[in-house]
C-alpha positions in Angstrom: -37.1 -6.4 -59.1 -33.5 -7.5 -58.5 -31.3 -4.8 -57.1 -27.5 -4.7 -57.4 -25.3 -5.3 -54.3 -23.9 -1.8 -54.5 -24.4 1.5 -56.3 -22.7 4.8 -56.8 -23.7 7.4 -54.2 -24.6 10.1 -56.8 -26.8 7.8 -58.9 -28.5 6.5 -55.7 -29.3 10.0 -54.4 -30.7 10.8 -57.8 -32.7 7.6 -58.0 -34.3 8.0 -54.6 -35.2 11.7 -55.5 -33.0 13.5 -53.0 -31.5 15.5 -55.9 -33.4 16.5 -59.1 -30.6 15.6 -61.4 -27.6 13.3 -61.3 -25.3 16.2 -62.0 -26.7 18.1 -59.0 -26.0 15.0 -56.9 -22.5 14.9 -58.2 -22.0 18.6 -57.5 -23.3 18.0 -53.9 -20.7 15.2 -53.4 -17.9 17.4 -54.9 -18.9 20.3 -52.5 -18.7 18.0 -49.5 -22.4 18.0 -48.7 -22.7 14.2 -48.8 -21.3 11.8 -46.1 -21.5 8.1 -46.0 -21.1 6.5 -42.5 -19.7 9.8 -41.3 -17.0 10.4 -44.0 -17.1 12.7 -46.9 -17.4 10.9 -50.2 -16.8 11.4 -53.9 -19.6 10.8 -56.4 -18.2 7.4 -57.4 -18.2 6.0 -53.9 -20.1 2.7 -53.6 -22.8 2.3 -51.1 -24.5 -0.8 -49.8 -27.7 -1.6 -47.9 -27.4 -0.5 -44.3 -25.1 2.5 -45.0 -26.1 5.8 -43.4 -26.0 8.7 -45.9 -26.2 12.3 -44.6 -27.0 15.0 -47.2 -26.9 18.7 -46.5 -29.6 20.5 -48.5 -30.7 24.0 -47.9 -28.8 24.3 -44.6 -30.3 21.2 -43.1 -29.0 17.6 -42.9 -31.1 14.7 -44.1 -30.2 11.4 -42.6 -31.0 8.5 -44.9 -30.4 4.7 -44.5 -29.9 2.6 -47.6 -32.4 -0.2 -47.8 -32.1 -1.1 -51.5 -29.4 -0.1 -54.0 -31.0 1.3 -57.1 -29.2 3.0 -60.0 -32.1 4.0 -62.3 -34.7 6.6 -61.5 -37.9 4.7 -60.6 -41.4 5.5 -59.4 -41.9 7.4 -56.2 -43.3 4.4 -54.4 -40.3 2.2 -55.3 -37.9 5.0 -54.4 -39.6 5.4 -51.0 -39.0 1.6 -50.4 -35.3 2.0 -51.1 -34.6 4.4 -48.3 -35.4 4.9 -44.6 -35.5 8.6 -43.6 -34.2 9.2 -40.1 -34.2 13.0 -40.4 -35.5 14.7 -37.3 -38.4 17.1 -37.7 -37.5 20.7 -38.3 -37.4 23.0 -35.3 -40.6 24.9 -34.7 -40.7 28.3 -36.3 -40.7 31.2 -33.8 -43.8 33.2 -34.0 -42.9 36.5 -35.4 -44.7 39.5 -33.9 -47.2 40.7 -36.4 -46.1 44.3 -36.9 -47.6 46.4 -39.6 -45.3 46.4 -42.6 -44.5 49.6 -44.5 -45.2 49.6 -48.2 -42.1 49.0 -50.3 -40.8 52.2 -51.7 -42.7 54.3 -49.2 -39.5 56.0 -48.2 -38.0 56.7 -44.8 -40.4 56.7 -41.9 -41.2 60.1 -40.4 -40.6 60.9 -36.8 -44.3 60.3 -36.1 -44.2 56.9 -37.9 -41.1 55.9 -35.9 -42.8 56.8 -32.6 -45.9 54.7 -33.6 -43.7 51.8 -34.5 -41.8 52.0 -31.2 -45.1 52.2 -29.3 -46.4 49.1 -31.0 -43.2 47.3 -30.1 -43.8 48.1 -26.4 -41.2 50.8 -25.9 -42.8 53.9 -24.5 -39.7 56.1 -24.7 -38.2 55.7 -28.2 -35.2 57.8 -27.3 -34.1 55.4 -24.6 -33.1 58.4 -22.3 -35.8 57.9 -19.7 -34.6 57.8 -16.1 -35.5 54.7 -14.1 -34.9 56.5 -10.8 
C-alpha cells in the first residue's frame, strides 16, 4: 500500500481511529484539543511521518507519533501500523473506602443512621466537640 507524503490532521485522526467520525475530529481541532508538534492546529493542517500529535480526549492527553500518512479509514491492523502511541499509562485509581450506600430515594438519614455512618468512617464523636485534653 502506497501512502501519501502528507495528510490532513482531521482525516488522519479519523483514519487511525482516534475519533469515531471525521466531523468529530474536525470539531476537536476547532476546539483546540489537537496539537501537532506542540502547536494548536486547524483541521486542514498537513501532517507528515515523524510528527507528534497530542489529542485531548475525555480529560486525558493521547500522545501519538505519525508513522504513515493515511487518509481513508482502513482496517484496525493497518491503522495500528500507522501510529506509535506514546501515551503514558493512566494513574492508578485510588481505592475508595467501601462504605455502605444508601438506597436512592431513601430520604434523609436519621440521626441514628448518621451516627452509624460516622462510626464506620472512624469518627467516634460525630459532633466534633470532644475535648482532647
